[in-house]
Backbone as a printed PyTorch tensor [residue, N CA C, xyz], in Angstrom:
tensor([[[ -7.7090, -20.9170,  12.4140],
         [ -7.1470, -19.9280,  11.2640],
         [ -8.2230, -20.8590,   9.5970]],

        [[ -8.8700, -20.1600,   9.0570],
         [ -9.3950, -20.8240,   7.8750],
         [ -7.9660, -21.5130,   6.9050]],

        [[ -8.1960, -22.2330,   6.7620],
         [ -6.8970, -22.3680,   5.1300],
         [ -7.8210, -22.2320,   3.3680]],

        [[ -7.4410, -21.4540,   2.5800],
         [ -7.6820, -20.7110,   1.1910],
         [ -6.9950, -21.8760,   0.4510]],

        [[ -7.6680, -22.9480,  -0.2590],
         [ -7.3510, -23.4640,  -1.3330],
         [ -6.5880, -22.7650,  -2.4860]],

        [[ -5.5200, -23.8710,  -3.1000],
         [ -4.1990, -22.8370,  -4.1320],
         [ -5.0030, -22.4970,  -4.8400]],

        [[ -5.9690, -22.7910,  -5.5820],
         [ -7.0230, -23.2290,  -6.5210],
         [ -8.0850, -22.1770,  -6.3620]],

        [[ -8.0490, -21.6000,  -5.5510],
         [ -9.7970, -20.6050,  -5.2960],
         [ -8.4340, -19.4110,  -4.8970]],

        [[ -7.1840, -19.2640,  -4.2630],
         [ -6.5270, -17.7100,  -4.1550],
         [ -6.4270, -17.7180,  -6.1050]],

        [[ -5.5140, -19.2230,  -7.0600],
         [ -5.4330, -18.5770,  -8.2110],
         [ -6.7510, -17.9360,  -8.5650]],

        [[ -8.0440, -18.7750,  -8.7930],
         [ -8.3490, -18.4550,  -9.0730],
         [ -9.3060, -16.6160,  -9.0550]],

        [[-10.0340, -16.1810,  -7.1460],
         [ -9.9520, -14.8200,  -7.0630],
         [ -8.5930, -14.0560,  -8.4150]],

        [[ -7.1240, -14.4110,  -8.2440],
         [ -6.7470, -13.7270,  -8.1280],
         [ -6.5140, -12.9850,  -9.9830]],

        [[ -7.3550, -14.2640, -10.6670],
         [ -7.2330, -14.6310, -12.3210],
         [ -8.5680, -13.3760, -12.4060]],

        [[ -9.9230, -13.1050, -11.3470],
         [-10.2950, -12.5010, -11.2780],
         [-10.1050, -11.6020, -11.2290]],

        [[ -9.7750, -10.4840,  -9.9200],
         [ -8.9530,  -9.5380,  -9.8110],
         [ -8.6380,  -9.3890, -11.6880]],

        [[ -7.7260,  -9.8970, -12.2180],
         [ -7.0750,  -9.4360, -12.9210],
         [ -7.6910,  -9.4100, -14.3220]],

        [[ -8.8010, -10.1120, -14.5200],
         [-10.0860,  -9.7370, -15.1980],
         [-10.4190,  -8.2250, -14.7030]],

        [[-11.1910,  -8.3630, -14.0530],
         [-11.6880,  -6.2310, -12.9580],
         [-11.1930,  -5.9440, -13.9250]],

        [[ -9.8130,  -5.4220, -14.0630],
         [ -8.6240,  -4.3860, -14.3150],
         [ -8.4580,  -4.5080, -15.8800]],

        [[ -8.2820,  -5.4180, -16.8890],
         [ -8.4100,  -5.0480, -17.4420],
         [ -9.7330,  -4.9950, -18.5380]],

        [[-11.0630,  -4.9910, -17.5150],
         [-12.2020,  -5.2900, -18.6180],
         [-12.8630,  -3.8520, -17.8670]],

        [[-11.4380,  -3.1040, -17.4520],
         [-11.8580,  -1.6420, -17.0170],
         [-11.7200,  -0.4570, -17.3810]],

        [[-10.9610,  -1.1000, -18.6090],
         [-10.3350,  -0.5810, -19.3300],
         [ -9.8140,   0.7560, -19.3840]],

        [[-10.8300,   1.8850, -20.3300],
         [-10.0340,   3.3190, -20.1540],
         [-10.5590,   3.9860, -18.7870]],

        [[-11.7070,   2.9080, -17.6520],
         [-12.0530,   4.0580, -16.8770],
         [-10.5380,   3.4300, -15.6070]],

        [[ -9.9150,   2.6140, -16.2330],
         [ -8.7490,   3.1300, -15.2710],
         [ -7.5380,   4.4560, -14.9900]],

        [[ -8.7860,   5.2620, -16.4990],
         [ -7.7000,   6.5110, -16.4880],
         [ -8.8580,   7.3790, -16.6430]],

        [[ -9.9600,   6.9910, -16.3780],
         [-11.2690,   8.7280, -15.5480],
         [-10.5410,   9.4070, -15.0440]],

        [[-11.8240,  10.3490, -14.7210],
         [-11.4470,  11.0750, -13.9330],
         [-12.4270,  10.4660, -12.9790]],

        [[-11.5920,   9.5950, -11.5410],
         [-12.1110,   9.3960, -10.9130],
         [-12.0030,  10.4150,  -9.6500]],

        [[-12.7280,   9.4040,  -8.7540],
         [-12.8170,  10.4590,  -6.9390],
         [-11.3760,   8.7430,  -6.1660]],

        [[-11.2070,  10.3080,  -5.6690],
         [-10.0950,   9.5170,  -4.2660],
         [-10.9830,   8.8360,  -3.1580]],

        [[-10.3060,   8.1840,  -2.0200],
         [-11.9570,   7.0890,  -1.3100],
         [-12.3850,   8.5690,  -0.5640]],

        [[-11.4840,   9.7080,   0.1010],
         [-11.7140,  10.1430,   0.8280],
         [-12.6010,  11.1560,  -0.4790]],

        [[-12.6220,  11.7950,  -1.3640],
         [-13.4190,  12.3230,  -2.5250],
         [-14.8320,  11.5780,  -2.5710]],

        [[-14.8150,  10.1330,  -1.8830],
         [-15.7250,   9.7280,  -2.7140],
         [-16.5900,   9.7300,  -0.2430]],

        [[-15.9270,   9.6480,   0.6240],
         [-16.6150,   9.8440,   1.7610],
         [-16.9740,  10.7740,   1.9170]],

        [[-16.3950,  12.1230,   1.2820],
         [-17.0750,  13.1400,   1.1540],
         [-18.1760,  13.9820,   0.1710]],

        [[-18.5860,  13.1660,  -0.7290],
         [-19.3120,  13.0920,  -1.7830],
         [-20.5250,  12.2950,  -1.4420]],

        [[-20.4460,  11.4860,  -0.3650],
         [-21.2680,  10.5420,   0.0760],
         [-22.1410,  11.0860,   1.4140]],

        [[-20.8890,  11.7150,   2.9070],
         [-21.8130,  13.0700,   3.0490],
         [-22.7950,  14.3050,   3.1400]],

        [[-22.4230,  14.5690,   1.6980],
         [-22.5070,  15.5980,   1.4800],
         [-23.5840,  15.7260,   0.6960]],

        [[-24.2740,  14.4370,   0.0740],
         [-25.5620,  13.7250,  -0.5870],
         [-25.4420,  13.9930,  -1.7390]],

        [[-23.6400,  14.4670,  -2.6010],
         [-23.4930,  14.4400,  -3.6670],
         [-24.2240,  13.0710,  -4.3530]],

        [[-23.9120,  12.2280,  -3.1950],
         [-23.8750,  10.6130,  -4.7270],
         [-24.3950,   9.4780,  -3.4030]],

        [[-25.4620,   8.1450,  -3.5280],
         [-25.2270,   7.5280,  -3.1250],
         [-24.5750,   6.9560,  -2.2430]],

        [[-24.6640,   5.9150,  -1.2740],
         [-24.0000,   5.5150,  -0.7020],
         [-23.3960,   3.7580,  -1.1000]],

        [[-22.9140,   3.6420,  -1.4250],
         [-22.9310,   2.3540,  -2.2440],
         [-23.6270,   1.0210,  -2.0910]],

        [[-24.0470,   0.6050,  -0.4270],
         [-25.0270,  -0.2080,  -0.0150],
         [-26.5540,   0.4610,  -1.0160]],

        [[-26.6720,   1.2150,  -0.7250],
         [-27.5710,   2.1230,  -1.5460],
         [-28.0890,   1.8140,  -3.2110]],

        [[-26.4590,   2.1270,  -3.9300],
         [-26.3720,   1.5230,  -5.0360],
         [-27.0310,   0.3490,  -5.2270]],

        [[-26.7930,  -0.1870,  -4.7040],
         [-26.0760,  -2.1760,  -4.2760],
         [-27.6660,  -2.5030,  -4.1270]],

        [[-27.9020,  -1.4350,  -3.9430],
         [-30.3160,  -2.0600,  -3.2770],
         [-30.8990,  -2.1990,  -4.4480]],

        [[-30.5350,  -1.0270,  -5.3540],
         [-31.6590,  -0.4660,  -5.6290],
         [-31.6400,  -1.2390,  -6.9140]],

        [[-29.8480,  -2.0690,  -7.0350],
         [-29.5920,  -2.3740,  -8.3150],
         [-30.2470,  -3.6710,  -8.2630]],

        [[-30.4840,  -3.8050,  -6.8750],
         [-30.6660,  -5.4710,  -7.0410],
         [-29.7610,  -6.4650,  -7.0830]],

        [[-28.4620,  -5.4410,  -6.2450],
         [-27.6850,  -6.3010,  -6.7100],
         [-27.2090,  -7.9810,  -5.8710]],

        [[-26.7820,  -8.8050,  -6.0230],
         [-26.9530,  -9.9900,  -5.6630],
         [-25.6610, -10.3650,  -4.0380]],

        [[-26.3220,  -9.9350,  -2.7610],
         [-25.9240, -10.0250,  -2.1510],
         [-24.6050, -11.2560,  -1.9060]],

        [[-24.3950, -12.2590,  -2.8200],
         [-24.2170, -13.1650,  -2.5400],
         [-22.4350, -12.8810,  -3.5870]],

        [[-22.3840, -12.1750,  -4.3020],
         [-21.4080, -11.8380,  -5.3180],
         [-20.4230, -11.0680,  -4.0180]],

        [[-18.4820, -11.2190,  -4.5720],
         [-17.6690, -10.3120,  -3.7930],
         [-17.4630,  -9.1840,  -4.0780]],

        [[-17.1590,  -7.7190,  -3.6730],
         [-16.5320,  -7.0620,  -4.5890],
         [-15.0090,  -7.0060,  -4.0240]],

        [[-14.3960,  -6.3470,  -5.2070],
         [-13.7710,  -6.7210,  -5.9410],
         [-12.7740,  -5.5620,  -5.8890]],

        [[-13.4040,  -4.8430,  -6.5480],
         [-13.3120,  -2.9380,  -5.6470],
         [-13.9880,  -1.9170,  -5.9010]],

        [[-13.9390,  -1.0240,  -5.7380],
         [-15.3020,  -0.1780,  -6.1200],
         [-14.4770,   1.3050,  -6.4290]],

        [[-14.9360,   1.6270,  -8.3070],
         [-14.3820,   3.3620,  -8.1120],
         [-15.6190,   3.8580,  -8.7260]],

        [[-15.2950,   5.4050,  -8.1480],
         [-16.1510,   6.0640,  -8.4500],
         [-15.8740,   7.6100,  -9.8940]],

        [[-16.0710,   7.8630, -10.5540],
         [-16.0320,   8.2980, -11.8570],
         [-16.5350,   9.4600, -12.5380]],

        [[-16.3230,   9.8260, -13.0160],
         [-17.2010,  10.5650, -13.7780],
         [-17.0480,  10.3450, -15.4240]],

        [[-18.2840,  10.1090, -15.2860],
         [-18.7200,   9.3080, -17.3830],
         [-19.3630,  10.4250, -18.4370]],

        [[-18.9060,  11.3720, -18.9910],
         [-20.0420,  12.0460, -19.5760],
         [-20.3780,  13.8000, -18.7350]],

        [[-19.8280,  13.5640, -17.9990],
         [-21.0830,  14.5830, -17.0180],
         [-21.5340,  14.0040, -15.4710]],

        [[-21.6090,  12.7880, -15.3940],
         [-22.5150,  12.0570, -14.8350],
         [-21.4550,  11.0110, -12.9420]],

        [[-21.6600,  10.9610, -12.2720],
         [-20.9820,  10.2800, -11.1850],
         [-21.0430,   8.4330, -11.3820]],

        [[-20.3780,   7.9570, -11.2770],
         [-21.4840,   6.6500, -11.3760],
         [-20.2590,   5.4730, -10.8130]],

        [[-20.5370,   5.1790,  -9.9910],
         [-20.0860,   3.2630,  -9.0640],
         [-19.4780,   2.1350, -10.5860]],

        [[-17.8260,   2.4130, -10.5800],
         [-17.6700,   1.7030, -11.5940],
         [-16.9990,   0.2030, -10.0290]],

        [[-17.7490,  -0.8300, -10.2890],
         [-17.6620,  -1.9400,  -9.1130],
         [-16.9900,  -3.1530,  -9.6920]],

        [[-16.5220,  -3.1850,  -9.6250],
         [-15.9190,  -5.1220,  -9.5970],
         [-16.2680,  -5.8770,  -9.3980]],

        [[-17.8170,  -6.9830,  -9.2860],
         [-17.6360,  -7.7490,  -8.2900],
         [-17.1570,  -9.2620,  -8.6540]],

        [[-17.4550, -10.6820,  -8.1190],
         [-17.4410, -11.6910,  -8.3900],
         [-18.5230, -13.3470,  -8.4110]],

        [[-19.0700, -13.3980,  -9.0490],
         [-20.6160, -14.3970,  -8.5350],
         [-19.7500, -15.5150,  -8.3120]],

        [[-21.2270, -16.4190,  -6.9400],
         [-20.1270, -17.2950,  -5.9050],
         [-19.7130, -18.4760,  -7.7280]],

        [[-20.2520, -17.8830,  -8.8600],
         [-19.5310, -19.4150,  -9.3340],
         [-18.5680, -18.7520, -10.6980]],

        [[-17.7160, -18.0010,  -9.9750],
         [-16.2020, -17.4060,  -9.9130],
         [-16.2950, -16.7200, -11.3020]],

        [[-17.3260, -16.3770, -11.7270],
         [-17.6460, -15.2160, -12.5720],
         [-17.1560, -13.6390, -12.5070]],

        [[-15.6630, -13.0450, -13.2920],
         [-15.6080, -11.6670, -12.5780],
         [-16.6290, -10.3380, -13.6950]],

        [[-17.5750,  -9.5430, -13.3830],
         [-17.0340,  -8.1070, -14.3540],
         [-17.5430,  -7.3260, -12.9500]],

        [[-17.7670,  -5.4330, -14.1830],
         [-17.4740,  -4.8110, -14.0490],
         [-19.1190,  -3.8590, -13.5200]],

        [[-19.2590,  -3.5620, -13.4710],
         [-20.7840,  -2.5960, -13.1500],
         [-20.4680,  -1.3960, -13.0910]],

        [[-21.6030,  -0.4580, -14.3430],
         [-21.6530,   0.7490, -13.9110],
         [-23.0960,   1.1250, -13.8890]],

        [[-23.1030,   1.7370, -11.9920],
         [-24.2680,   2.3230, -11.2680],
         [-23.6070,   3.5840, -10.9290]],

        [[-25.6020,   3.8990, -11.7850],
         [-25.2680,   5.5450, -10.9910],
         [-25.6980,   5.3450,  -9.8610]],

        [[-24.1890,   6.5770,  -9.6590],
         [-24.2100,   7.0180,  -8.3840],
         [-24.7810,   8.2770,  -7.2770]],

        [[-25.5590,   9.1970,  -8.1070],
         [-26.1680,   9.6830,  -7.7770],
         [-28.5170,   9.5710,  -7.6380]]])
């Protein structure tokens, strides 16, 4: 089993905390639960996460920390927390439709 250095674990925990802090009001927006997201993708209401990331040219080396689909002003968007290889955490807001 691969051992993870305590500093790496601490960095990832900090990154996750930063992502949620950066999310701000989106944590309280009208967001879909996992089942609703699956149903929306299956029905074609929104694109899959892979399609959205590919279309946006998101670097595959970034680690995805969190994914939400929320209604922002009548438009469904993915709010994606990512951690870059250099340890920088950020939220991306991408059109889900």
